[in-house]
N, C-alpha and C positions, 0 to 999 in steps of 0.2 A: 503493502499499501504505500504511494506517495506521502512526504511529509506535507506540511502547511506554514509556508512561510510566510511570515510577514515583513516588510520593508515599512517604515517609518522615516520619512526623509522631512528634515528641518530645511527648508527653502533657504536661509538668511545664516546658516552659520559659514563661518572662513569666506574666503577670498575669491572663489568661484563660483561660478553658477553652476545648480543642476537640473538645469532642463534636460538635457538627455540623460538624465541617468534613468530612466526607466525604457529606455530605447537599449542600453546596455543592459542591461537586467536581462530584457527580452532575448536581448542576443547575443546572453554568456550562460543563463542560466540551466541548469540541469534538467528537462523536463522530464525526464525517467527517475528524478529521484524527488522531486518538489513541482506543485501546484503553488503559484505563490500571488498576493496580493499585495498594492499599494496604498498607503496613508500618508497624508502630507500633514504636518504641524502647523497650529496656525497663529499658536500666542506659546508665550514662556509657561511650563507644566504639559503643559496640552501630551507631549509624547510619552511623560509617564500614564497620564490617562488611555491614551490610546492603547499601551503596552500592557496597561493591567486589565483593559479588555481583550485584548488577545488573548492572554492566558484563558481568562474564563473562557475564552471563543474556542480553545481547546490548540493553538497554534502551536508547533515544535519549535521553531525559529523565529526567534524576531530581533531586525538587524536594523542597530540605527544607522541612517546616512547623516555623518555631520562631524562633528567634531568632539571633545570631551565634554562639553557639558550636556550635548543630546545626548550620549553615550549614557552618562550618568542617570540622565530623564527615565530611558529606556529602560537600564540596568537593574534602577531602587525598584520599577515594579515585578524582575524575575527573581527576585536574591530568596532562594530559599523555596521553590518552583522549581517544576522538571523543566521547564523553558527553558532552551538556550538564546544566548547574548553573539548575534552578528551583528559585525563592524563592517562598515562599506566608509573607509577614515577622507573625510572631504573638511577638516575643521581649519583651522590653523596651526595648533602646535601639535594637534594627533599625538599626545604623549600615552596611553595607552595601547593605542597600536603600533606604535614607533618601540613602545617596549617589548611588544611581539614580534619585533621585526616586518613590520606587512607595510606597504609600500603607500605614503599618504599621496590623494589625490588620484590612482589607479583603481578605476570600476572592475577593469576585467582580473586583474590580481586580488582584488578582494572577492568578485565571485567566484573563483579558484578556489581560494579560501572554505568560502560555503560548502560548493561540489565536494571539496575535497581533503577538507580538514579534517581535525579531530576534536572530539566532545573535553576540553577540561577542567576540573575545575579550580578555584579559583577564592583569595579572599576577598571579603569587603570590610570595611570600617566603615560602622554603625556609630552615629553621636546624635545627640538629642537636639539637633539642630539641621542638619542633614547629612545622607550617608556619603562617603567617596571611594572612587575605585583606584585611583594613579596618584594624588597626593591633596595635604590642605595645611592650612596653615595663616598665620598673619607679620606684620613684620613689613619688610621692605614689597616682597614677590606680591603679596595682597594689592602694594598701594599699587605697582606697577599694574596686575592684572587693573584694578581699577578706572586709571586714566588710559589703558587699553582699552577697554569697553566702550570709555566716553569717544574717543576717536572714530573720525567717519572713516576709517579706511582698516582694514586687516591685512593679517599677513606678519612674517619677520621683520620685515624693514618696522613699518610702523608700533611693532612689540619692542625693538629696539629704543627704539626713539620713546616713547612712553616711559622704559626703562633709565632710559640715560637721563630722562626730565626727573623724577622722582629723585636719581642719587643724588642730581647734583644744586638740584632747585629745590626739590619739595619736600622729599623725606626724612624726617625726625626719627632715629630712635624712641623707646618712650619705655618707659619699666614696665614691666608685665611677670605675673605668677603664675607658673606650671607645676603641676606635680604628674613625675613619668614615670609608672609604677609604684608608686607609693613615697616616690622620694620629688622636696619639694625646692623648685628653684623662686628665688625671685633677683631681679637683675635689670638694665637696663637692655632690652634686647634690639636687636638688628633686624634679624630674621630667624622663627621659625617656623621649619615643615617636616609635618609627618610623613610618609612616604608611606604606598602601600604598593608601586610600581615605580619602576627605575629612574620616572623623569620630570620635569615640567613641561616640555616638550620640545619641541625643534632639535631633536636630540641633545636637550640637554639636562642632566644630573648631575648630581654632585657624590653620591656613593656608589661603589663599584659592583657591588652584590646583591642589589634588591630581589628578593624574590616573592612572586604574590601567591605561594604555597605553605607558605615556612610560619604561618600564626602569629607574625608577627610584625607590626610595625615599625619601621626605618626612623628613626626622631634626629634632626638637624637641631641643635639651640646655637646661633650666635649672637655673641654679647656683641656689646659696640666696640666700636675701634676708631682711633684716627684718622683721617681721611685719606692720609699718608701710606697707609699701608692698603689702599683699598685694589691698588692693581695687582700689588700681591695673593691677597685674599682671592680674588677673582679668578686668579690662572690657577690658584690650586685648585678651586671650586671645578673649575672646567679641567682639570685632569682629573679629579675625582679623586682628591687628594688631604681632604679634611683633618686630617689627620699632624698636619703641616700646619697648619693655623690654631694658634693658639687661643684664639677668643671663641675657635669651634667644638663643641661637643657633641658627641655621637651615641645614639643608644637605640637597645632594639625591644620593642615594649610591645605589650596587651592593650596596656591601659594609659591613657591620655585625658590630664585633667588640665581646663585652663580656666584660671581665675575670671569672673566679668574683668570687664576695664572698658571704661568708655572709650577712649581714646584707639581701639585696637579695631582695626580693617583685616578682615578675612577671606582668605580664597577658598573653595569647595571645587577641587579638578577643572581652575581656572577661571571658576566666577564667582566674583567677591560679592561680597556680604556683609552690611554691620551689624555686628547684634552686643547686646552690651551687657547680657547675662554668661554664668559660668557655661562653659562646652566639653561637655565630657566623650572622650572618641573609644572604640575598643572594638577588636580586632574578632569580626563573624569567617571564623575558620573555614575556606573552603564550602561558602555560600552560595555561590553561584557559577553556573553554565558555562561554557563561551568556547565559541569556534575559533581555532587559532590553526596556524599553517601547519600541516604536517609534517616537515624539516624541524619545528619548534619544539627541542630534545630539553633545555632548560629553561625555565619561566620563575 
């Protein structure tokens, strides 16, 4: 019996138009395996609603066509169900897809994964605010995500420009209090990120061995530093060597608590939010089924 697959297209994610996606699906989907349906999102959060209905309707595979924010919305409805998440990465950073070595903005390659890939289980990080699948945190990256979202253009150059403006003109570290597996830290913080997957996006990650199946978050806490050390710290992080940065601490954790702070802006899978109360994060081990490339051995 053929499996039922639903494609959920976010028409406004990323920098590339998606009018051709239905044509690519019709051309490359394996009709011996699948019957398919296409639905399009109309507003923020709509993908979660569509995916939740798809689970009730008995779809076997639900495919997010968009970026990490779109994937987040779709995947949230699939946690703990038998339904399988598929990805056609057409966002800006495409962090989760890149973790699995999938080619961004290549519909044929992504459909090959849907046709011939394998189903594995991956960890999810649940929180009292928003679940995430790639990374979440506060500090510099969250402020850069907020500035990027406000810009009219998407893509790497736009994100680079937003990040540069934050570093040199706008962003100021603030005091923050966090609890990591019961250990409390309170200090002026430049960056705090909990990684489930290996990167923010655009092939940029700062830890070398992050896994989606080990039941742990990889947490980076970067204390405030003099601006003269910026380029040294930046290149150490690009080389995935936070151990060379005296202001950086790295943890592997199951639970994280961020105490309420009116100055904190957060990012969850690249989407910024403002939240003033405590945030609690906890690993839900192997809670999501996902289709990945057959050749992907470690993840």
